[in-house]
N, C-alpha and C positions, 0 to 999 in steps of 0.2 A: 800695934793698934790700927795703924794706917791701912796694912794689909788686910785686916778684917773688915774695916769699912768698905775698902775698894771692891773685895770678894762678895760681900752682901748687895752693894751697888749694881754689879754685873749680874749676879744671880736675880735680882729684882727686875732688871731690864730684860734677862732672858726669859724669865717666867711670864712677864707681860707680853713679850712678843710671841710667845707659844700660844697664848690665848687668841690669837688673831688666826682665823682659818680662811684660806684663799678660796675664792668664789668656785674653783673648780676642785672640789674635794675628791681625794683619791683614797683608796684603801689598800691596806697590805695585810698579808696572812703570815702569821709565824709559820716556819717551814721546818723548824727544828725543835727537838723534845722540849725545851724551855728556853727562854730568851730573856735576858734583863733588860728592863727598862731603866736607863741611867740618866741621872740629872744633867748631865753635860755629855758632850761626843768624845768621851775618853773611856779606857778600858778600867782606869783608876777611878772614876767619878762614883759618887754614891748610886746604891743601886735603890730605885724608888719601888720596884715591884717585879717578880719573876712571873712572866706570861707563858701560859702553855701553849703546846703546838696546835695549830688550826685557829687559833685567836684571831680575830681581825681588829685591826688598829686603824686610826684614821691619820692620814699623812698630813701633816700641818705645815710644813715648809714648803716653798715654791721651789727650792733646790736642795739637793743633798750636800752635806757637809763633808768636805774631803780633807784629812789631816793624816799625820804620822801613823794614827791608830787605824786607819782605815776609811770606808765610806759609811756615813750615817744619815739616818732619816729622822727629822723631828716629827714626833707622832703623838696622838693622845689616846689614852686606854684607859677606860673605866673612871674617868674623872682625872686621871693623872696626865701631866705633860712632860715630856723628856726626849730623849734620844734612844734608838735601837740600831744595831748593826745592819746596813743594808745587804750584807750577805745572807741573812738568815730572813729576810722578808720577800715575800712573792707579791708583786703589785698587781692589783686588777689591771686589765687592759682596758682602756676608754675607746680604743678603735671601735667604730662601728655605732657610736651613741651620738646623740644629738646635743649640740652645746647652743645656748641662749646668750647672746652679746649681753652683758651687764652693766653696762656703762652708756652714757649719752651717745657717743660717737667713737668707733674704734677703727684703727687703720689696719686692713687686711694687707699684709705685706708680702713680698716675693721671696724673702728669705727670714729665717727665725732670728731676726735683729732689727733694731731700731733703725739700722743704716739701710735696710732692705727697701727696695721700692715699692711705694704705695700703690696697689692695684685698685683699691676702691675703698669707700668708707661706709662701714656698717653702722646702722643706727641701731639704738637700744631695742631689745628684745627680737632682733633678727635671729633665725634659726639656722645653724650651720651643722654640717656633719663632721665630726672627728674622724680622721682618716689615719692616725698615727699616735705614735707614743711621745711624751713629754720631752722636749730637746731645749736644753737652756733656759726653761721658763716659757716655750713657746709650744704650741700645738698645730700640727698641720690640720688644714681644715677645707672643706668644700663648700661654696656657697652658690647655688644656681647654675652649677657647672664651672664656676672660677675656683682654683686652687691656689691656696697661701697659706700664710701664717698668722696666727693671733695670740697675743700674749695671754698666758693661762690665768692672770688675774683679772682678766676682763670677761670671762666665759663662766656660765653656769651650765652644767650638763645633767643630763637625764637620759635613761634608757630610750632607744630608739625602736620604732616599730620594725619588727622583723622584714628584710627584704621581700620574702616570699613567706606568707603564712602557709601553716601546714594544710594540706588537703584532707577531706573526709577520710582518705584512704590511709593517711599517716596515722600510725597508732603508737611508734615507738620513735625514741631518740637515742643516738648513741654518742656519748662524750668524746669530742674529736681534739681534746688538748690535754696536756700532762696533768692538770690540775684544775678542778672546776668547782667553785663554790655552789652549792644548793642553799639557797636562801629562804628564810622564812616569808620575804615579802617581794615583789619584783621591783627591787631597788639595790643599788650598790651598797648602800648605807644599812642596810637590813642585816640582822644575825644571820650567821652561817648555821644551818642545821647540821651538815655534815660536808666533807670534801670528797668530790667524787673524781676518780682517776680516768685516764683514757681507755675507752673501749667499754666504759660502763653502760648498759643498757637500762632505759628509762621507759616508763609507761606514759605516753603523751596524753595529758588532759585537756590541754587547752592553751589559749593565749590570754595575757592579761598584762596591760601597760607595757606591750613590747616585748614581754618576757614568756618563756613557755612554763606553763604549768605542768608540773611532773610528779611521778610517785616513783620510790626507789624503796623496795624491801619494806614496804609499809609507810614510809616517811614521805610526807608530801612538801612539795617546795617550789622554787622557782630558780630556772637558770637561764642565761643568756644566750639568745639565739645563735650568736656569732660563732659558738663553740659545739654545736650539735649538729649532727647529720641525722635527718630524717629516715625512716623506713617505714614501710606498709605491712611488714613482716617481721616477727621476732628472729633475730639471727638464730639460724639451726644450731651452730656449735658456739656453746658458751661455757666457760668455767667460772664457777662462782659468780655467775652474772655478769661477766666481761666477755665481750666479742672476741673470739680467737683472731680474727682477721686483722686486728689492730696490733698484734704483736708477733707476727710471723717472721720467716727468714726472706730477706730482700738481698739480691745479688748486687754487690756494689757496682758492678759494672752497668746495670740496668739503670741505676740511678744517674750515673755519669751520662749514659747516653740520653736521657731525658733532659738532663741540665744541658747538655750541648744543642739541643734542639732551639734554646733561648739564646744563644750566642748572638749579641749585637743588639737584643731588646734593650731600651732604655733604662737607665735608672731613675727611678721617681721616689722619694722619700714617702714612705706609708703605703706603697702598692704591693701587692701580692700576687700578680698576674691577672690574667695570662699573658699580656703584651708589654707589661712594665713592672719593675719590681725594685724594693729597696734589698739591701743585703739578707735580712731574715725573712723578708717576704719571698725571696727567691728559694732559700732552702725550704722554707715551709711548702711552697708550691711543688717543689720535685718530690719531696717525700710523700705529699699528699696524692700524688699521681700513683703511688705504689701502696696506697691504704694505710698509711701512718702519718699521723697528726702530730707536728712539732709545736712546742709553744711558740707564740707569735714575735717575740722580740728576741735579739741576740743574746741579752743577758739572761733571759729566761731559758732560751736553748741551752746556755752554758751551765745554769744552775740545776735543770730540771731533767734534761733530756740525754739519754745514753750512758755509757760508762767512759771514764777517762782512759785514753791511749798512753802508754807508758812514755812513749817517747816520739818525735817527729818521725824517726827512722822505722817506726812501728806502723804507721798509717796505712790504711788500706783504701782502695778506691771507695767512694761513697761516705766515708768518715766526715764528720763536721770539723772544722777547722776555726779556731778563735784567735783574734787579735785585740790588742789594746795599744791605741796611741794616745798617751798621756797628754798630747798636745790638744787633742780635740775632745777627749771623753773624760768624765770623772768616774765613768760605771767601771766595773770589774772587766768587762769587755766592751770594745766598741764596735766590732765587725766580725762577721761570720760568713765563711764560704764552705765548699764542698772539695775534699781532696779527690783528684782525678788519676793520681799516679806520676811516678817519674819527678817527683819534687815539685809538681804543680798543682793548682786547685782552680777551680771555677767559682766565680762569684759575681754579684751585683755590685760593682764598685762605683763610688762617687767621685773618685780623683779623675782629673783631666788626661793624666799620664797613661801609657800603655793602653791605648783603645779608646779612652775616654770615659765619659760616664754611662756605663752600659754593662750588660752580662759580657765577661770575658775570662779569659785563662790568664793567672799571673803565676810568677815563681815564687816557690815557698822556701827553698833552699838557699836562696841568696837575696841581698838587698833589702830594701825597706820591709818587706813582708817577714822576712827572717828576723829582722830586728825587733818587731812588735808581736810576733808569734807567741801566743799564751799557751795553748794546748788543743788537744784533739779529743773528740767524743765520739763514740762508735754507738750508734742507736739500733742498728740490726745486729742479728746475731748469724 
């Protein structure tokens, strides 16, 4: 009897906690055929519902839950609250959006921690730019040219106005990321009309609320401008509506050569070039120079881009290489670089060793990186 009362008490506390949505609401999209919404973060927990592929859910927890069963997100879907496996959710990227300070005064810090130095104090309703992904409950932001970190619970975000609005000559948009939601309204929280894949050609109708209004195969909706490349003319070569140029053959050595031109550029979290980078920003930049757009984060590059290479010994120049240091990350991977050959890889590293915080070449076959290596992915054919 005592166990039953305790279990009910814990369940009640958990259910109440799940009703609290953080100010910085994120969405995730189910990327498998069906996914169980479970009452607790456990494979043996009760199934509340089975959610179909491409369904959007709201992330209600500020931090993922990590346990022996994997990594889990607290989510809300169709009026139900529970947990879903992080391996089968693709999170919307907040980078490029505006954030509004939602508390009376909030410290902008030099590092994603309460021990980070206070750069300045931001008053309520101050608008900042979100420059990267959630990191231990903090977001990298920029305010009036000053960069730092704000705690996620004190931010409210909305879509930003595109950095450059389309000109009168721009009639088409090409999807430049692995997966992109075509939404019914210009908002992250609006329903998804369909999922668009890289290279999809869209008819550009205009701009509303900082989003592009587009049409695809008769379906109208809105897409975030950060993931669209504009074009004045429809690509001459398309297959089933997809631009051929986004899935061609890339010589691995050409990718490596492009990467080497950035050796020594500083590591800056949330940056994707051309003169400073974080790890996934660097790989994204290099591939983009050769006409291929990768997902923006290391986690999504690992989940969504390319085919897994069978072993480290089978890696080829230009392959993405992924790592996970469990001491610094709860995600499935924590770092990405690009293989250059000879047991070495090039990457934007945040560590102070082996050349410091910059784009550098490190050893994959021995030492630290060998011990945390997860897998390689081959994006090109």
